[in-house]
Backbone as CSV, one residue per row, in Angstrom:
resi,resn,N_x,N_y,N_z,CA_x,CA_y,CA_z,C_x,C_y,C_z
1,UNK,0.973,-1.177,-0.022,0.028,0.206,-0.134,0.745,1.294,0.127
2,UNK,0.746,2.281,-0.811,0.942,3.471,-0.927,0.287,4.288,-0.448
3,UNK,0.462,5.603,0.560,-0.242,6.580,1.066,-0.980,6.127,2.666
4,UNK,-2.042,6.812,2.414,-3.091,6.866,3.936,-4.481,6.167,3.444
5,UNK,-4.959,5.370,4.115,-6.207,4.840,3.767,-6.957,4.453,5.219
6,UNK,-8.238,4.757,5.149,-9.398,3.841,5.927,-10.281,3.082,5.269
7,UNK,-10.304,2.282,6.155,-11.355,0.785,5.403,-12.278,0.804,6.353
8,UNK,-13.493,1.059,5.875,-14.800,0.854,6.896,-15.059,-0.812,6.664
9,UNK,-15.015,-1.553,7.835,-15.333,-2.828,7.588,-16.614,-3.302,8.544
10,UNK,-17.863,-3.521,7.714,-18.961,-3.952,8.409,-19.309,-5.010,8.094
11,UNK,-19.542,-5.842,9.376,-19.577,-7.048,9.398,-21.151,-7.540,9.376
12,UNK,-20.943,-8.672,8.637,-22.575,-9.444,8.724,-22.959,-9.312,9.710
13,UNK,-22.401,-9.600,11.049,-23.156,-9.402,12.028,-23.416,-8.459,12.713
14,UNK,-24.946,-8.083,12.748,-25.482,-6.393,13.138,-24.680,-5.891,14.318
15,UNK,-24.227,-6.629,15.251,-23.689,-5.896,16.367,-21.804,-5.296,16.043
16,UNK,-21.322,-5.476,15.184,-19.872,-5.207,14.623,-19.641,-4.172,13.707
17,UNK,-18.861,-3.370,13.836,-18.520,-2.103,12.491,-17.233,-1.659,12.986
18,UNK,-16.048,-1.769,12.112,-14.593,-1.504,12.197,-14.241,-0.145,11.167
19,UNK,-13.563,0.240,11.536,-12.552,1.339,11.026,-11.257,1.223,11.340
20,UNK,-10.604,0.459,10.264,-9.293,0.317,10.278,-8.436,1.590,9.426
21,UNK,-7.329,1.792,10.245,-6.505,2.679,9.796,-5.215,2.436,9.225
22,UNK,-4.812,2.281,7.708,-3.873,1.706,7.436,-2.845,2.684,6.600
23,UNK,-1.430,2.611,6.528,-0.347,3.664,6.205,0.449,2.666,5.042
24,UNK,1.491,3.510,4.441,2.250,3.084,3.297,3.030,1.623,3.784
25,UNK,2.973,0.730,3.352,3.629,-0.508,3.609,2.700,-1.166,4.499
26,UNK,1.470,-0.891,4.921,0.971,-2.054,5.717,0.364,-3.290,4.557
27,UNK,0.336,-4.434,5.253,-0.526,-5.597,4.462,-1.098,-6.179,5.727
28,UNK,-2.220,-6.411,5.228,-3.512,-6.681,6.168,-4.685,-7.736,5.543
29,UNK,-5.301,-8.278,6.272,-6.480,-9.167,5.922,-7.485,-8.972,6.369
30,UNK,-8.672,-8.605,5.381,-9.949,-8.206,5.456,-10.620,-9.838,6.418
31,UNK,-10.741,-9.922,7.617,-11.370,-11.282,8.040,-12.652,-11.735,7.507
32,UNK,-13.082,-13.021,7.454,-14.648,-13.412,6.955,-15.295,-12.767,7.824
33,UNK,-16.564,-13.081,6.890,-17.526,-12.115,7.325,-17.608,-10.574,7.529
34,UNK,-16.637,-9.897,6.779,-16.609,-8.863,6.818,-16.795,-8.075,5.405
35,UNK,-16.976,-6.832,5.129,-16.979,-6.472,3.940,-15.890,-5.356,3.947
36,UNK,-15.615,-4.340,2.769,-14.929,-3.390,3.039,-14.991,-2.091,2.431
37,UNK,-14.908,-0.947,2.622,-15.266,0.047,1.979,-13.837,0.858,1.930
38,UNK,-13.244,1.270,0.901,-12.105,1.802,0.673,-11.990,3.344,0.731
39,UNK,-11.239,4.200,1.950,-11.566,5.776,1.758,-10.343,6.003,1.796
40,UNK,-9.845,6.939,0.985,-8.743,7.823,0.859,-9.363,8.924,1.666
41,UNK,-8.643,9.202,3.000,-8.980,10.121,3.856,-8.375,11.734,3.534
42,UNK,-7.602,12.075,2.482,-6.937,12.856,2.215,-7.098,13.656,0.775
43,UNK,-7.230,14.733,0.678,-7.146,15.370,-0.453,-5.826,15.156,-1.337
44,UNK,-4.817,15.434,-0.233,-3.614,15.777,-1.256,-2.487,14.793,-1.127
45,UNK,-3.053,13.408,-0.951,-2.150,12.138,-1.241,-3.035,10.999,-2.208
46,UNK,-2.294,10.536,-2.996,-2.950,9.455,-3.913,-2.906,8.278,-3.201
47,UNK,-3.829,7.292,-3.011,-3.818,6.136,-2.530,-3.630,4.804,-3.344
48,UNK,-2.650,4.219,-3.283,-2.552,2.584,-4.088,-2.414,1.602,-3.342
49,UNK,-2.983,0.628,-3.880,-3.170,-0.570,-3.151,-3.559,-1.801,-3.920
50,UNK,-3.274,-3.101,-3.479,-3.585,-4.105,-4.255,-4.318,-5.216,-3.531
51,UNK,-4.903,-5.760,-3.884,-5.466,-7.343,-2.996,-5.103,-8.149,-3.936
52,UNK,-4.929,-9.495,-2.657,-5.049,-10.606,-3.150,-6.278,-11.519,-2.745
53,UNK,-6.910,-12.122,-3.545,-8.049,-12.717,-3.278,-8.138,-14.274,-3.518
54,UNK,-8.675,-15.118,-2.890,-9.139,-16.046,-3.538,-9.901,-16.655,-4.724
55,UNK,-9.493,-17.682,-5.280,-9.824,-17.981,-6.694,-11.516,-18.041,-6.660
56,UNK,-12.094,-18.520,-5.451,-13.292,-19.129,-4.864,-13.919,-17.456,-4.576
57,UNK,-13.181,-16.354,-4.367,-13.773,-15.136,-3.901,-14.611,-14.591,-4.960
58,UNK,-16.100,-14.244,-4.476,-17.077,-13.457,-4.992,-17.448,-12.295,-4.407
59,UNK,-17.680,-11.348,-5.329,-18.266,-9.899,-4.460,-19.783,-10.088,-4.048
60,UNK,-20.240,-9.184,-2.842,-21.092,-9.262,-2.406,-21.618,-7.980,-2.617
61,UNK,-22.312,-7.172,-3.206,-22.631,-5.400,-3.365,-24.331,-5.880,-2.737
62,UNK,-25.085,-6.766,-2.721,-26.577,-6.436,-3.166,-26.973,-5.525,-1.463
63,UNK,-26.220,-5.876,-0.623,-26.788,-5.062,0.733,-26.318,-3.421,0.442
64,UNK,-24.845,-3.345,0.251,-24.615,-1.807,-0.187,-25.827,-1.083,-1.182
65,UNK,-26.011,-2.018,-2.378,-27.303,-1.387,-3.065,-28.494,-1.279,-2.486
66,UNK,-29.042,-2.401,-1.729,-30.416,-1.960,-1.050,-30.263,-1.050,0.112
67,UNK,-29.222,-0.689,0.762,-29.210,0.469,2.008,-28.550,1.288,1.705
68,UNK,-28.302,1.591,-0.366,-27.798,2.903,-0.273,-26.390,3.258,0.117
69,UNK,-25.516,2.209,0.233,-24.234,2.452,0.426,-24.068,1.676,1.895
70,UNK,-22.900,1.763,2.224,-22.231,1.076,3.564,-22.739,1.586,4.854
71,UNK,-22.800,1.254,6.109,-23.702,1.641,7.248,-22.893,2.934,7.736
72,UNK,-21.732,3.530,7.570,-21.280,4.920,7.434,-20.780,5.213,6.373
73,UNK,-20.740,6.439,6.602,-19.784,7.278,5.506,-18.685,8.201,6.356
74,UNK,-17.707,8.187,5.418,-16.489,9.035,6.124,-16.614,10.512,4.994
75,UNK,-16.926,11.893,5.557,-16.562,12.596,5.189,-15.619,13.532,4.912
76,UNK,-15.131,14.435,4.338,-14.044,15.599,4.105,-13.902,15.873,5.595
77,UNK,-12.549,15.955,5.967,-12.343,16.153,7.522,-12.481,15.470,8.404
78,UNK,-12.701,13.962,8.081,-12.781,12.934,9.126,-14.092,12.752,9.864
79,UNK,-14.936,13.315,9.556,-16.149,13.118,10.232,-17.024,11.885,9.752
80,UNK,-17.381,11.054,10.757,-17.781,9.540,10.312,-19.647,9.824,10.358
81,UNK,-20.319,9.577,9.302,-21.764,10.077,9.443,-22.540,8.505,8.850
82,UNK,-23.466,8.447,10.114,-24.378,7.325,9.738,-25.183,7.274,8.621
83,UNK,-25.250,6.087,8.176,-26.419,5.828,6.992,-27.711,5.555,7.724
84,UNK,-28.398,6.559,7.430,-30.078,6.473,8.227,-30.819,5.148,7.887
85,UNK,-30.408,4.453,6.510,-31.092,3.068,6.260,-30.680,2.226,7.150
86,UNK,-29.586,2.350,7.613,-29.243,1.046,8.831,-29.793,1.143,10.205
87,UNK,-30.199,2.448,10.569,-30.812,2.602,11.976,-29.524,2.755,12.622
88,UNK,-29.841,2.735,13.918,-28.820,3.024,15.079,-27.165,2.390,14.870
89,UNK,-27.632,1.103,14.510,-26.119,0.282,14.188,-25.245,0.309,15.671
90,UNK,-24.155,-0.600,15.263,-23.447,-1.020,16.401,-22.383,0.518,16.315
91,UNK,-21.635,0.644,17.704,-20.791,1.712,17.841,-19.835,1.551,17.022
92,UNK,-18.856,2.306,16.327,-17.600,2.133,15.514,-16.457,1.801,16.247
93,UNK,-15.623,0.673,15.962,-14.500,0.668,16.594,-13.481,1.073,15.984
94,UNK,-12.553,1.822,16.320,-11.339,2.059,15.453,-10.075,1.428,15.978
95,UNK,-9.517,0.710,14.672,-8.767,-0.017,15.369,-7.093,0.027,14.347
96,UNK,-6.094,-0.319,14.796,-4.889,-0.201,14.045,-4.800,-1.480,13.038
97,UNK,-5.204,-2.378,13.574,-4.661,-3.473,12.761,-5.741,-4.842,12.978
98,UNK,-6.008,-5.607,11.960,-6.493,-6.979,12.432,-5.890,-7.869,12.442
99,UNK,-5.149,-8.070,11.553,-3.783,-9.082,11.283,-2.776,-8.311,10.102
100,UNK,-1.510,-9.222,10.830,-0.604,-8.454,9.703,-0.346,-9.842,9.041
101,UNK,0.431,-9.789,7.869,0.513,-10.816,6.701,2.056,-10.804,6.632
102,UNK,2.792,-10.807,7.509,4.202,-11.126,7.425,4.378,-12.164,8.137
103,UNK,5.402,-12.336,8.433,6.561,-13.238,9.139,6.196,-14.900,8.699
104,UNK,5.087,-15.252,9.671,4.782,-16.687,9.390,4.345,-17.200,7.839
105,UNK,4.150,-15.947,6.997,3.654,-15.684,5.716,4.574,-15.778,4.857
106,UNK,5.831,-15.302,5.331,7.021,-15.214,4.198,6.827,-13.938,3.387
107,UNK,6.169,-12.978,3.862,5.881,-11.827,3.350,6.405,-10.568,4.130
108,UNK,7.630,-9.819,3.675,8.429,-9.085,4.282,8.666,-7.597,3.408
109,UNK,8.433,-7.731,2.268,8.665,-6.605,1.460,7.638,-5.932,0.627
110,UNK,6.750,-6.721,0.021,5.862,-6.754,-0.759,4.810,-7.640,-0.603
111,UNK,3.737,-7.474,-0.778,2.299,-8.233,-0.977,2.603,-9.379,-2.246
112,UNK,3.341,-8.862,-3.232,3.555,-9.883,-4.199,4.339,-11.076,-3.962
113,UNK,5.007,-10.976,-3.088,6.041,-12.026,-2.352,4.735,-13.098,-1.971
114,UNK,3.529,-13.006,-1.646,2.493,-14.098,-1.473,2.163,-14.568,-2.642
115,UNK,2.475,-14.190,-3.844,1.948,-15.214,-4.873,2.849,-16.325,-5.162
116,UNK,1.823,-17.614,-5.257,2.596,-18.825,-5.287,2.435,-19.418,-3.980
117,UNK,2.696,-18.836,-2.627,2.903,-19.194,-1.255,1.735,-19.875,-0.793
118,UNK,1.661,-21.046,-0.617,0.955,-22.085,-0.130,0.285,-21.826,1.206
119,UNK,0.828,-20.963,2.159,0.205,-20.915,3.264,-0.835,-19.407,2.987
120,UNK,-0.351,-18.481,2.165,-1.360,-17.514,1.590,-2.348,-18.178,0.954
121,UNK,-2.097,-19.046,0.203,-3.347,-19.757,-0.657,-4.401,-20.486,0.482
122,UNK,-3.492,-21.149,1.287,-4.599,-21.542,2.591,-5.199,-20.499,3.209
123,UNK,-4.665,-19.606,3.540,-5.353,-18.329,4.219,-6.451,-17.757,3.556
124,UNK,-6.186,-17.455,2.006,-7.286,-16.956,1.184,-8.486,-17.847,1.053
125,UNK,-8.284,-19.211,0.884,-9.160,-20.169,0.458,-10.083,-20.963,1.443
126,UNK,-9.224,-21.069,2.895,-9.733,-21.513,4.084,-9.943,-20.640,5.139
127,UNK,-10.094,-19.356,5.065,-9.872,-18.488,6.523,-10.169,-19.021,7.948
128,UNK,-10.827,-20.038,7.899,-11.888,-20.514,8.966,-10.740,-21.288,9.563
129,UNK,-9.554,-21.780,8.990,-8.738,-22.601,9.495,-7.481,-21.720,10.112
130,UNK,-7.846,-20.232,10.240,-6.880,-19.275,10.988,-7.684,-18.386,11.770
131,UNK,-8.324,-18.596,12.770,-9.349,-18.034,13.542,-7.986,-17.171,14.523
132,UNK,-7.098,-17.849,15.113,-6.333,-17.138,15.806,-5.470,-16.023,15.285
133,UNK,-5.454,-16.530,13.764,-4.684,-15.014,13.138,-5.470,-14.128,12.983
134,UNK,-6.717,-13.528,13.025,-7.731,-12.812,13.041,-7.661,-11.763,14.458
135,UNK,-7.009,-11.248,15.239,-6.884,-10.863,16.339,-6.729,-9.465,16.322
136,UNK,-7.610,-8.386,16.682,-7.941,-6.741,16.593,-6.702,-6.426,17.787
137,UNK,-6.138,-5.189,17.216,-5.191,-4.547,17.891,-5.888,-3.081,18.034
138,UNK,-6.090,-2.529,19.291,-6.620,-1.285,19.259,-5.713,-0.224,19.281
């Protein structure tokens, strides 16, 4: 990743909503059961990012379409506003990381080191086998 980003991670469970902050060089995972909305919170910095996804991955946008977007919006200046279509919803948890794809996964300098990596493929294709990996850091 290059730049600075906020990722709104709405969970499929109605009692969980997360805002993840990521910076240049961060490599992280979106855990099972979460969607994500990528936000560039600055007007003067370009955000560049890449994703590795499972070959079994499929996008699910029906909820966002039906509810006119995600449960929250980030406005210029950093204000987070609730989407009224979702009702009150859970409080937003702001975290620095959910998990880090490094060390044990053999990624040290670039996300592309994960291409062809059997352990990364296992994480992407069967995340339920890596529950201890998805630990939140506030």
